[in-house]
Every structure is written in structure tokens, then in C-alpha cells.
C-alpha angles and dihedrals in degrees: 000000000000124000113272108232115205115195103205112217091169107163094328087116087076091220094301120126091201088058093045092054092047086053090054090051092051095045088055094049090050090057099245118160093219140011114213129205133182122247120198144138102229096218091052095045101051138015121241089250095056114121122218121255115262091250089051094052087051093055102034106021133248101261097089129056124245089252091055092049093049092050090062090050103045123108127204128250087250089053091055093048088053092046091051090051091050091049087054093049092048096044107245131114120260122223131167130180116228117221100186138035096255089051090056089056091049098048090045083064092058092061097229120189094243143342123261108208110197122223091254095061098051091098094045102104100181086051096049091050094049093052094044093054090062089069094221122136114271132214109192128191115220100200116147090012137134116215088249092058093050089048092052093047091051091048091056095041093054092043091053096051112277115142109168114049130168119189120215118204105223143168114205102207112112104246103014115221109238090238089062097051099090094183092179089070087076090067091045088058091051095051093043100046100025091226134124111271139199142164137257108202131209098165123114114256131018106268098092095056090045089054090048088055090053089049093057106271113167093193131035122191123187136169118239134178135188091238128011090208093062120115113258140089100270110034099092090055094048136089124256115237092258090051091050090053091050092049093051091048092052095047090052089052089050090054091054091045094053091062124174097307096242113125114228143116114298124219090243095058099037092094089054094061093080095043097046102038126069142232136209108267139175110273091204137334114334121187125215110270096027117124118245112248139172087260098057096035131069138163123249141150140305108066100214095104135061109325118244087236085077091054095123092047089060099043110096095019119124122248110247093202143007115288129198125207114296095009116142113250110241118256086225088068089073 
């Protein structure tokens, strides 16, 4: 099965349906499998006393609260119905992450292919139980988590009805410093929990998700934006459309390059076997009836004669005809 690539629009539409639809178009053009939004009711997501994250203060200022910021970014349920229909029209999968219990109920009515649980909800037990009870496949980010927290979340998800779960290694700093990526932790998750794994990326650039693909990620998630200079909390840590396109192209190439794991001769290199390999040839003039020796035989390209792996089978045999330098020794001489 090919890697599922999720183009994370998040709230980079800035509350605008026009921008959201343009992002759908760009995600489709880039070759992503899904575009993902975020569905929330601001008053049910954060309290009026909740402060912004430090990266949000840097990108949107510290004057307003997190609640005030989110109110500017929220879309309505009718907006999301329209976006899902537009995704179907364009030909790309629609996914949105719920951030409150009512949003789970709403998104369940949209019949999405799977749930995407964000890192911040992995310790929200009522949330986990409600999603698990739907029976839909789950992709869960594990940013900010200790192994014990992931283990407890999985226990409740499975106990509550979840059957298909994919874990995404993730670091929730925007942008993530390279020294904090710890991409090998993705493989540790696979070994420990015996589940499919993937990677949700918040680094700048595209090299880390490409590396994740090479390490066996089954899902790659990456934020993108129409313009990194736009106002809003996540634009600066998101890919531009052309970068998203380059990332998707590179991941698809990695998929092809990984192959089936069976070592053998590929069709493209078959013709090179004769050119690159060698055969047993006459080192100089050999007359009919002379024995073949290490003095009158050598090994040279091309490889369309007797393989040098048969060297000791040829030594001591008698030449059946005259040979000149560089002539292939006849296979009949064996």
C-alpha cells in the first residue's frame, strides 16, 4: 500500500472559504492524497484564560488570548460540508481533526475515511473513547508523549472499539529544531507497539519527511500554506505550494526506490551484465592442442563468454583450435 500523504491545511485558511478552496486545489495539484483541516468550537476548545503558545505569540502577537485568536480562524459546520463536497469534486480526500466532543459528532456525519487524533488530545480520555466507539480507522500523533502515555491511550482506544490504529511520530514545536526530530523514534514505536507508523512533520523544509518515507512511514503529514508571509500562527512553519509538490514527488520516488526487498537483477540493468562482467579470453596466441594455463589465459570484458567463475574448469583443458589475443575461449572447450 502506498504512503498516505496528508497536506495539513490546519487553520492556514485564516477563516476564509476562498483561501480554503484554493488550498484544496493546491494540495490536489501537489499530488497529496488528503487535505486536512481542523474543526473546533473555540469556546469548547480553550478557556478564556488560556494563553497562546510561544510560537503563536511570535507569529500573531501576545495582545489577544488564544480564544480570541481561534475565533478568527474557526469555520462553521456548513463551511466544512461545503469543503468536503469541494474535495470530492476536485478529487482529493477530505479529513479534519476534531478538537472537541461536539466536533467529533459532526465530523462523524461527514463519513471521513479515518480519524486524525492530534498530539494534544492523546491525554483526553472522553475524546479518545468517543472516537474509538465510531469504529473508524485512527491515525494518532504522539508529540509531547512519554511511551507510557501512548500505551495508556492505545489501551483505552482498543478497549473502546478501535481496531485499526496508525501511530505518527511527531514533535510539536513549530518549527521543530533538527536536533529534536529523533526520527528513529518512529521505528521504536513500530517495534514496541507492533502497529503501522508514520510521521507528522513540523520542521522547515522537506528532507525529514522524505527520510521518514525511506524509513518505512506509512503516513506522512505536513503543514502547507498558500503564502508563508500571511498573518496567522502556522504559516511560517508551513511549506509553500511548490515545496509541497516537491515533497510529494520525492516521497513517491522513494516509494518506487524501496521496491519489494527481494534482491535480483532488474530489467533496467540486465543489459549491463554483458558489458560490465568479464569472460575468459586468450592472453596471447594459443595454438590448437596446447593446454590452457594461467600464462596463456586472462580475464577481460565483455561477459558474453565463459565466466571467470569457471576458471579452474578451463585450466588444463586442451585448445580445440587456434586462438589469437583477446579471443573468447569457446564454451565447447569446457
